[in-house]
C-alpha positions, 0 to 999 in steps of 0.5 A: 794034255801031254807033250810029244817027245819032239815038243819036249825036245823043242821046249828044252832047246828053247830054254837053253836058247833063252838062258844065254839071251837072258844073261846077255840082256842082263849084261847090257840092260840099264841098271835099275833105279835109273829114271830119266834124270833130265828136269826142265824148269821154265820161268817167266820173269819180269820184263816179259822174258822166258827162261828155260833151264834144262838140267842134267848130268854134265857128263851126259850132256857132253856125250849127247854132243859127242856120240862117238866118243870112247872116253870123257875129257877132263872136267875143265875140258868138258865144261869148256866144250859145253860152253862153246857148244851150248847153241848146238845143244838147243837144236833138240829143243822146241819153244813155242808161243801160241803155236809158233816156234821161237828162236832163243836169243840167249843160250848159256851153259852153267857148270856144276858147282861140285866138280868131281865124278864120284857119283854114278852118271845121272846122280852127280850134281847137274849142269844146266843149259839155260835158254832165254828170250823175250815172250812175244807180245800178247802171247797166251800159251806156251809149249815145249819139246825136247828130243835128246832124252829117251824116257819121260821127264818132268817139265815145271812151269813157274808163272810170274805169279802163282804156284808152279805146275809140273807135267811129264813129257815123252821124248820128242813130245811137244807139250800141251799148251800151258795157258799163261794167264791161268796155269792150273795144276793137273786134276786128280785123275790126271795125276793118278794116270801119270803116277800109275804109269810111272810106277809101272814103267819103273818095273817094266822096262826100267826096274831090272833089279826088281824084275830079277828079284820077282823072277827069283821068287817065281823060280822057287816054285811055280805053284800058286800058294808058295808064290802068293805067300812070297809076293804078299810078304814082299808087297806089304813090306815095300808098301810100308817102307815106301810110305814111311820113307816118303813121309820122312819117318825114317830113311837109309842112305842109297849107299846102304840100300842099293847094295843090299837090294842087289844082295837080296837078288843074289840071296833068293837066287842062291836059295833056289839052288839049295831048296825046292820048297818054300821054307818058313824063313823064306817068307820072313826074309822076303819081307825083310828084303821087301822093306829094302826095295820099298826104300829104293822105290821111295828114292825114285819117287823122291826124285820124281817129286810128288805134287803137293795138291795130290800127294796121297793120290800120287803115292798110292797110284805109283805103288799100284803101278809098281804092283801091276808091273810086278804081277805082269812079270809073274804072269809073263813068266808063268805063261812062258813055262806053263806048258812044261813046268811040271816036267822032270827036266824043268828044274835042271834045265830052267830053274838052276841055270836061270837062278845061277844067272840071276845070282851072278848078276846080283852079286856083281851089282852088290860089289859094283854098288858098294864100290861106287858108293 
């Protein structure tokens, strides 16, 4: 089936329109490896008291209360304002016992011990908003909700006796009821579904650097065999280092890994500009870059935490989720170009401009990550 001249012209116009939109999206989208940095720790203390610690970057907390601010105050001023506005911060918090909301008796802000801003936002030593109050007499269940976040976040409930239980919540979601007398960890199936979802969402929509790397692999050749060889090498490599890093066999500091991941994006995009066929060294280089990306995945998975009772299940299903995300990217890219990928103008009007855009972003991230670290 061939395209008419009008359809070809329309496809070319769509490609030319898509490129600036891609560049705009890449410039405003959040940088990869940034998961929701909020953690919530709920403790039940002697004396029938509950304590909720909402943990996050102190600058981020300040910005939630100053949405129109254009610059951050000094560290001392930030912490003073957060202490004053602590009660306001809790307007986004819901604490419930037996289905009824309770009002916290005490709200306090605990500033970070480390008081510099050398780490990127979300990675600095966190501040804590601490909420506490009495547990209603005879209460049997506890629920929690928090609407100041945008992504999934973990909530860990530590009973007076027994092991903590961690669940994941969406923004503004009220948790299922925690049975205070019989807190039990999630089942293997629940863990599998949760970490499958976390792995997928780390690629789509949060893993922009991995998306661009996979698109760089795709743009070299949209034919099946070259793409299969590259994706297989990448998958085997990142699976290997993900497991070895999580198990503590070896590790590299994020200050080294993150700039190199960005450089890998730029490399595959630049190579797309100078060759049109899969070269023998490309597969080996993609494998090496896959080792780096695996360490990046391991860093995220380490931040997420792995349940001790289902460590292997969480590790494997997270990786499967990552693979499904990557295959989804490839599938979407293939569908987008299937009608004109064999046209004479495809390389000039699609591959070259898109590779240039990806290379530019990759080089920018390389410098930014090396500078910040």
